[in-house]
DRENLORO-187449 format. One record per residue (C-alpha): x, y, z; residue in three letters; residue number from 1. Coordinates in steps of 0.001 Angstrom, whole numbers. Example, Ala and Ser with C-alpha at 12.3 -4.5 7.8 and 13.67 -1.06 7.14 Angstrom:
<recs>
+---------+---------+---------+------+------+
|      xx |      yy |      zz | resn | resi |
+---------+---------+---------+------+------+
|   12300 |   -4500 |    7800 |  Ala |    1 |
|   13670 |   -1060 |    7140 |  Ser |    2 |
+---------+---------+---------+------+------+
</recs>
This chain:
<recs>
+---------+---------+---------+------+------+
|      xx |      yy |      zz | resn | resi |
+---------+---------+---------+------+------+
|   98372 |   93022 |  117288 |  Unk |    1 |
|   96877 |   91566 |  120354 |  Unk |    2 |
|   93476 |   93557 |  120596 |  Unk |    3 |
|   90973 |   94543 |  117722 |  Unk |    4 |
|   88867 |   97486 |  117884 |  Unk |    5 |
|   85269 |   96648 |  116280 |  Unk |    6 |
|   82760 |   98336 |  116795 |  Unk |    7 |
|   81061 |   98070 |  120244 |  Unk |    8 |
|   83676 |   96517 |  121185 |  Unk |    9 |
|   87484 |   95441 |  121500 |  Unk |   10 |
|   88380 |   92386 |  121024 |  Unk |   11 |
|   91191 |   90610 |  122812 |  Unk |   12 |
|   93205 |   88298 |  120062 |  Unk |   13 |
|   95658 |   87006 |  122920 |  Unk |   14 |
|   93412 |   83907 |  122260 |  Unk |   15 |
|   91826 |   82936 |  119164 |  Unk |   16 |
|   88409 |   84130 |  118578 |  Unk |   17 |
|   85597 |   82146 |  116460 |  Unk |   18 |
|   83608 |   83668 |  113787 |  Unk |   19 |
|   80091 |   81756 |  113425 |  Unk |   20 |
|   78878 |   81935 |  110151 |  Unk |   21 |
|   74685 |   82781 |  109943 |  Unk |   22 |
|   73853 |   82403 |  106475 |  Unk |   23 |
|   70673 |   84832 |  104861 |  Unk |   24 |
|   71226 |   83437 |  101778 |  Unk |   25 |
|   69110 |   81569 |   99833 |  Unk |   26 |
|   71889 |   79725 |   97935 |  Unk |   27 |
|   74147 |   79547 |  100498 |  Unk |   28 |
|   76326 |   76286 |   99449 |  Unk |   29 |
|   76518 |   74048 |  102446 |  Unk |   30 |
|   72605 |   74668 |  102266 |  Unk |   31 |
|   72241 |   75947 |  105568 |  Unk |   32 |
|   70430 |   79288 |  104289 |  Unk |   33 |
|   67799 |   80581 |  105912 |  Unk |   34 |
|   66680 |   82807 |  103352 |  Unk |   35 |
|   66276 |   85727 |  104867 |  Unk |   36 |
|   64287 |   84012 |  108018 |  Unk |   37 |
|   64584 |   85476 |  111068 |  Unk |   38 |
|   63640 |   83276 |  113610 |  Unk |   39 |
|   65555 |   80982 |  111840 |  Unk |   40 |
|   68214 |   83214 |  112069 |  Unk |   41 |
|   67586 |   83713 |  115566 |  Unk |   42 |
|   67804 |   79764 |  116584 |  Unk |   43 |
|   71319 |   79730 |  114413 |  Unk |   44 |
|   72646 |   82812 |  116393 |  Unk |   45 |
|   72103 |   82227 |  119465 |  Unk |   46 |
|   73356 |   78559 |  119364 |  Unk |   47 |
|   76527 |   79424 |  118031 |  Unk |   48 |
|   77104 |   81706 |  120988 |  Unk |   49 |
|   75913 |   78246 |  123150 |  Unk |   50 |
|   78987 |   76265 |  121233 |  Unk |   51 |
|   80873 |   78704 |  122078 |  Unk |   52 |
|   81397 |   81479 |  119508 |  Unk |   53 |
|   82816 |   84553 |  120096 |  Unk |   54 |
|   80974 |   86497 |  116842 |  Unk |   55 |
|   78877 |   86145 |  114361 |  Unk |   56 |
|   78874 |   86660 |  110586 |  Unk |   57 |
|   75812 |   88162 |  108504 |  Unk |   58 |
|   75702 |   87082 |  105142 |  Unk |   59 |
|   72696 |   88148 |  103040 |  Unk |   60 |
|   74354 |   87041 |   99210 |  Unk |   61 |
|   75906 |   83920 |   97765 |  Unk |   62 |
|   79827 |   83881 |   97270 |  Unk |   63 |
|   80423 |   81108 |   96601 |  Unk |   64 |
|   81652 |   79963 |   92867 |  Unk |   65 |
|   79076 |   80384 |   90300 |  Unk |   66 |
|   76454 |   82620 |   92240 |  Unk |   67 |
|   74945 |   85786 |   91010 |  Unk |   68 |
|   74714 |   88985 |   92986 |  Unk |   69 |
|   72071 |   89640 |   94795 |  Unk |   70 |
|   69249 |   92670 |   94208 |  Unk |   71 |
|   70773 |   96049 |   96676 |  Unk |   72 |
|   67044 |   96163 |   98110 |  Unk |   73 |
|   66892 |   92491 |   98898 |  Unk |   74 |
|   70367 |   92791 |  100713 |  Unk |   75 |
|   69686 |   95205 |  102096 |  Unk |   76 |
|   66229 |   94780 |  103810 |  Unk |   77 |
|   67728 |   91534 |  105241 |  Unk |   78 |
|   71140 |   92697 |  106317 |  Unk |   79 |
|   68990 |   95849 |  108342 |  Unk |   80 |
|   66437 |   93165 |  110506 |  Unk |   81 |
|   69107 |   90662 |  111161 |  Unk |   82 |
|   71207 |   94012 |  112716 |  Unk |   83 |
|   68482 |   95195 |  115036 |  Unk |   84 |
|   67415 |   92003 |  115913 |  Unk |   85 |
|   70706 |   90991 |  116961 |  Unk |   86 |
|   72269 |   93884 |  118603 |  Unk |   87 |
|   70389 |   92614 |  122128 |  Unk |   88 |
|   72500 |   89375 |  122061 |  Unk |   89 |
|   76079 |   91967 |  123224 |  Unk |   90 |
|   78232 |   90619 |  120804 |  Unk |   91 |
|   80127 |   91638 |  117734 |  Unk |   92 |
|   78510 |   90919 |  114473 |  Unk |   93 |
|   80057 |   91589 |  111164 |  Unk |   94 |
|   78056 |   92063 |  108063 |  Unk |   95 |
|   79365 |   90192 |  105011 |  Unk |   96 |
|   78990 |   92337 |  101838 |  Unk |   97 |
|   80743 |   94327 |   99162 |  Unk |   98 |
|   78097 |   96714 |   98860 |  Unk |   99 |
|   78876 |  100229 |   99609 |  Unk |  100 |
|   75070 |  101212 |  100297 |  Unk |  101 |
|   74832 |   97764 |  102745 |  Unk |  102 |
|   78120 |   98620 |  104661 |  Unk |  103 |
|   76223 |  101979 |  105218 |  Unk |  104 |
|   73511 |  100639 |  106262 |  Unk |  105 |
|   74879 |   97702 |  108296 |  Unk |  106 |
|   76883 |   99599 |  110471 |  Unk |  107 |
|   74448 |  102571 |  110753 |  Unk |  108 |
|   72251 |   99248 |  111936 |  Unk |  109 |
|   74806 |   98867 |  114883 |  Unk |  110 |
|   77083 |   96009 |  113266 |  Unk |  111 |
|   80689 |   96227 |  114567 |  Unk |  112 |
|   82702 |   95307 |  110863 |  Unk |  113 |
|   82167 |   94397 |  107910 |  Unk |  114 |
|   84207 |   91364 |  105883 |  Unk |  115 |
|   84447 |   92539 |  102814 |  Unk |  116 |
|   85339 |   89948 |   99767 |  Unk |  117 |
|   85978 |   92531 |   97746 |  Unk |  118 |
|   88712 |   94289 |   99806 |  Unk |  119 |
|   86745 |   97964 |   99886 |  Unk |  120 |
|   87551 |   98140 |   96481 |  Unk |  121 |
|   83987 |   99115 |   94964 |  Unk |  122 |
|   83458 |  102896 |   94359 |  Unk |  123 |
|   82624 |  103974 |   97666 |  Unk |  124 |
|   83128 |  101330 |   99978 |  Unk |  125 |
|   86337 |  102994 |  102017 |  Unk |  126 |
|   84108 |  105741 |  102531 |  Unk |  127 |
|   81258 |  104021 |  103461 |  Unk |  128 |
|   83471 |  102650 |  106321 |  Unk |  129 |
|   86101 |  105396 |  106904 |  Unk |  130 |
|   84301 |  107583 |  109984 |  Unk |  131 |
|   83618 |  104917 |  111867 |  Unk |  132 |
|   84848 |  102047 |  114712 |  Unk |  133 |
|   83929 |   99188 |  113380 |  Unk |  134 |
|   86688 |   96355 |  112268 |  Unk |  135 |
|   87179 |   95244 |  108351 |  Unk |  136 |
|   88394 |   92879 |  107046 |  Unk |  137 |
|   89930 |   92900 |  104227 |  Unk |  138 |
|   89524 |   89685 |  101897 |  Unk |  139 |
|   92052 |   88910 |   98661 |  Unk |  140 |
|   89813 |   87036 |   95477 |  Unk |  141 |
|   91428 |   86712 |   92528 |  Unk |  142 |
|   88284 |   87836 |   89911 |  Unk |  143 |
|   84939 |   87370 |   90838 |  Unk |  144 |
|   82404 |   84812 |   92145 |  Unk |  145 |
|   80683 |   84099 |   88745 |  Unk |  146 |
|   84507 |   83670 |   87568 |  Unk |  147 |
|   86726 |   83389 |   90072 |  Unk |  148 |
|   87236 |   78601 |   89703 |  Unk |  149 |
|   87902 |   79065 |   85897 |  Unk |  150 |
|   91934 |   79520 |   86029 |  Unk |  151 |
|   93356 |   80927 |   88360 |  Unk |  152 |
|   96999 |   81689 |   88098 |  Unk |  153 |
|   99616 |   83174 |   90056 |  Unk |  154 |
|  103642 |   83714 |   89685 |  Unk |  155 |
|  103690 |   82796 |   93658 |  Unk |  156 |
|  100318 |   82783 |   95318 |  Unk |  157 |
|  101715 |   83842 |   98284 |  Unk |  158 |
|  103244 |   86740 |   97640 |  Unk |  159 |
|  100834 |   87750 |   94974 |  Unk |  160 |
|   97959 |   87466 |   97566 |  Unk |  161 |
|  100039 |   89277 |  100175 |  Unk |  162 |
|  100963 |   92101 |   98394 |  Unk |  163 |
|   97725 |   92536 |   97083 |  Unk |  164 |
|   96660 |   93059 |  100382 |  Unk |  165 |
|   99642 |   95348 |  101795 |  Unk |  166 |
|   98392 |   97695 |   98670 |  Unk |  167 |
|   94531 |   97534 |  100429 |  Unk |  168 |
|   95522 |   98486 |  103613 |  Unk |  169 |
|   97735 |  101042 |  102490 |  Unk |  170 |
|   94732 |  102238 |  101105 |  Unk |  171 |
|   92460 |  101666 |  104099 |  Unk |  172 |
|   95376 |  103814 |  106343 |  Unk |  173 |
|   95849 |  106652 |  103390 |  Unk |  174 |
|   92286 |  107585 |  104217 |  Unk |  175 |
|   92418 |  107387 |  107820 |  Unk |  176 |
|   91286 |  104032 |  108956 |  Unk |  177 |
|   93391 |  103445 |  111781 |  Unk |  178 |
|   95402 |   99937 |  112519 |  Unk |  179 |
|   93945 |   98238 |  114835 |  Unk |  180 |
|   90878 |   97896 |  113142 |  Unk |  181 |
|   91847 |   96246 |  110129 |  Unk |  182 |
|   91865 |   91601 |  110167 |  Unk |  183 |
|   93729 |   90088 |  106778 |  Unk |  184 |
|   91918 |   87229 |  105016 |  Unk |  185 |
|   93894 |   85258 |  102076 |  Unk |  186 |
|   90649 |   84257 |  100934 |  Unk |  187 |
|   90687 |   80361 |  100876 |  Unk |  188 |
|   88325 |   78991 |   97610 |  Unk |  189 |
|   88317 |   82900 |   96402 |  Unk |  190 |
|   90101 |   82123 |   92940 |  Unk |  191 |
|   92662 |   79035 |   94222 |  Unk |  192 |
|   93196 |   75946 |   93219 |  Unk |  193 |
|   93354 |   73333 |   95761 |  Unk |  194 |
|   96823 |   73610 |   95793 |  Unk |  195 |
|   96615 |   76410 |   96264 |  Unk |  196 |
|   94771 |   77080 |   99285 |  Unk |  197 |
|   97182 |   74392 |  100664 |  Unk |  198 |
|  100645 |   76500 |   99486 |  Unk |  199 |
|   98579 |   79306 |  101311 |  Unk |  200 |
|   97451 |   77209 |  104465 |  Unk |  201 |
|  101050 |   75977 |  105117 |  Unk |  202 |
|  102343 |   79423 |  104971 |  Unk |  203 |
|   99763 |   81172 |  106300 |  Unk |  204 |
|  101771 |   83137 |  108547 |  Unk |  205 |
|  103522 |   84886 |  106632 |  Unk |  206 |
|  100565 |   86935 |  106425 |  Unk |  207 |
|  100750 |   88086 |  110206 |  Unk |  208 |
|  104355 |   89453 |  109901 |  Unk |  209 |
|  103247 |   93274 |  109430 |  Unk |  210 |
|  101141 |   92689 |  112938 |  Unk |  211 |
|   97588 |   92685 |  111866 |  Unk |  212 |
|   95723 |   89784 |  112457 |  Unk |  213 |
|   94786 |   87158 |  110174 |  Unk |  214 |
|   90870 |   85407 |  109343 |  Unk |  215 |
|   91114 |   82529 |  108170 |  Unk |  216 |
|   87749 |   80830 |  106230 |  Unk |  217 |
|   87861 |   77603 |  104912 |  Unk |  218 |
|   84817 |   76089 |  106899 |  Unk |  219 |
|   83319 |   72792 |  104392 |  Unk |  220 |
|   85241 |   74369 |  101412 |  Unk |  221 |
|   85971 |   72435 |   98114 |  Unk |  222 |
|   89417 |   72526 |   99100 |  Unk |  223 |
|   88606 |   69882 |  102265 |  Unk |  224 |
|   86293 |   67690 |  100196 |  Unk |  225 |
|   89359 |   67266 |   97588 |  Unk |  226 |
|   91395 |   65807 |   99646 |  Unk |  227 |
|   89155 |   63636 |  101748 |  Unk |  228 |
|   86351 |   62537 |   99010 |  Unk |  229 |
|   83208 |   63537 |  101300 |  Unk |  230 |
|   80697 |   65981 |  100363 |  Unk |  231 |
|   79433 |   69238 |  101908 |  Unk |  232 |
|   77575 |   67676 |  105022 |  Unk |  233 |
|   80427 |   64976 |  105792 |  Unk |  234 |
|   83941 |   67896 |  106453 |  Unk |  235 |
|   83290 |   68473 |  109620 |  Unk |  236 |
|   85868 |   66618 |  110447 |  Unk |  237 |
|   88180 |   68145 |  107899 |  Unk |  238 |
|   86777 |   71784 |  108821 |  Unk |  239 |
|   87690 |   71872 |  112539 |  Unk |  240 |
|   91162 |   69927 |  111572 |  Unk |  241 |
|   92540 |   72752 |  109677 |  Unk |  242 |
|   90783 |   75580 |  111469 |  Unk |  243 |
|   93001 |   74104 |  114426 |  Unk |  244 |
|   96293 |   74456 |  111911 |  Unk |  245 |
|   94946 |   77803 |  111053 |  Unk |  246 |
|   95253 |   78389 |  114568 |  Unk |  247 |
|   98355 |   76933 |  114887 |  Unk |  248 |
|   99906 |   79615 |  111939 |  Unk |  249 |
|   98908 |   82527 |  113270 |  Unk |  250 |
|   94963 |   82568 |  112601 |  Unk |  251 |
|   93719 |   84722 |  114971 |  Unk |  252 |
|   89980 |   84515 |  114133 |  Unk |  253 |
|   88594 |   81012 |  112252 |  Unk |  254 |
|   85663 |   81965 |  110385 |  Unk |  255 |
|   82832 |   78411 |  111083 |  Unk |  256 |
|   79921 |   76356 |  110505 |  Unk |  257 |
|   80653 |   73643 |  113384 |  Unk |  258 |
|   81533 |   75599 |  116372 |  Unk |  259 |
|   81638 |   73590 |  118850 |  Unk |  260 |
|   83372 |   71094 |  117824 |  Unk |  261 |
|   85863 |   74074 |  116946 |  Unk |  262 |
|   85990 |   75337 |  120267 |  Unk |  263 |
|   86641 |   71443 |  121477 |  Unk |  264 |
|   89883 |   71025 |  119457 |  Unk |  265 |
|   91234 |   74417 |  120381 |  Unk |  266 |
|   90950 |   73496 |  123832 |  Unk |  267 |
|   92659 |   70750 |  123570 |  Unk |  268 |
|   94851 |   72138 |  122115 |  Unk |  269 |
|   95431 |   75054 |  123611 |  Unk |  270 |
|   95673 |   72605 |  127252 |  Unk |  271 |
|   98759 |   71135 |  125793 |  Unk |  272 |
|  100415 |   74266 |  124378 |  Unk |  273 |
+---------+---------+---------+------+------+
</recs>
C-alpha cells in the first residue's frame, strides 16, 4: 500500500517514515521519560522534527517488560494535554495506548494514529476508533507487559504472529475500518525471546504480503543489548543498523529514539539502492 490514512494526513509510504518516540512516562526503559512535563516533551518533539522525524509517537504508560499499568486518569490527562500542545506542529501524532477511554480522548483532542500494543482487543477499543479517520497500528504481544518475557513460546514465531495479526485485521475490517488505515507491527520484544525477535526481523517481509504497511520498533531494545553486550544508553549504532535492516526487509515506518542517526543511515542506503 502506497499511502496511509492517518487522521489529518495522508502519508506517502513510497519512502520509509521515521516515527520519533516521545515518552511522557515516569519509568521508560531507556530513562528518557519526561514525567508528564509538557515543556520537556515539547523540546524533545521539536528536536526530533529538526533531526528529520516524519511523525511522533507519544506514550504515557510504559510497556517495558515487568511494567505496571498507569492509572487511567493520569494517562488521560497527560495524553490530552500533550496532543493539544503538539497539534500546532502540523505533524502526524500517534498515541501509544491500549485503553479505549484514552483512545477516544486522544482522537477528540486531535491525534492522528492510535498505536495499540494490545491490537484493539480491549472491550470497547474497536468502537473507540472505528468512526474516526485515524491510522491504527495493530501490534502482536504474547501475554501482557508484566509477564510477557517469562517464557514465550511459539510453534513457528513468524507464522503464529502473522496469523494473529491477520485475525485482528479481519476484526477491524468487519467493524468497518478501511484497509488504508491499518499498519501492522510484529511486536519486537513483546513476549519474544532474542531468537524469536531476530527470526521476525530476518523474515519481516512475510508481514508485507497482504499489502498492509509494516511498522518496526527495535530501538535500543534488549535483543540488541544481548548481541552487542551494550547497556541501553550505548545501543545507538545497533538501533540504527536494526532500523536499516527492517526497512530493507519492507518496513514502511520505523519507530526510533535516534532520529538523526537513523535518517543519515537511510539516506546513504537510498543513495545506492
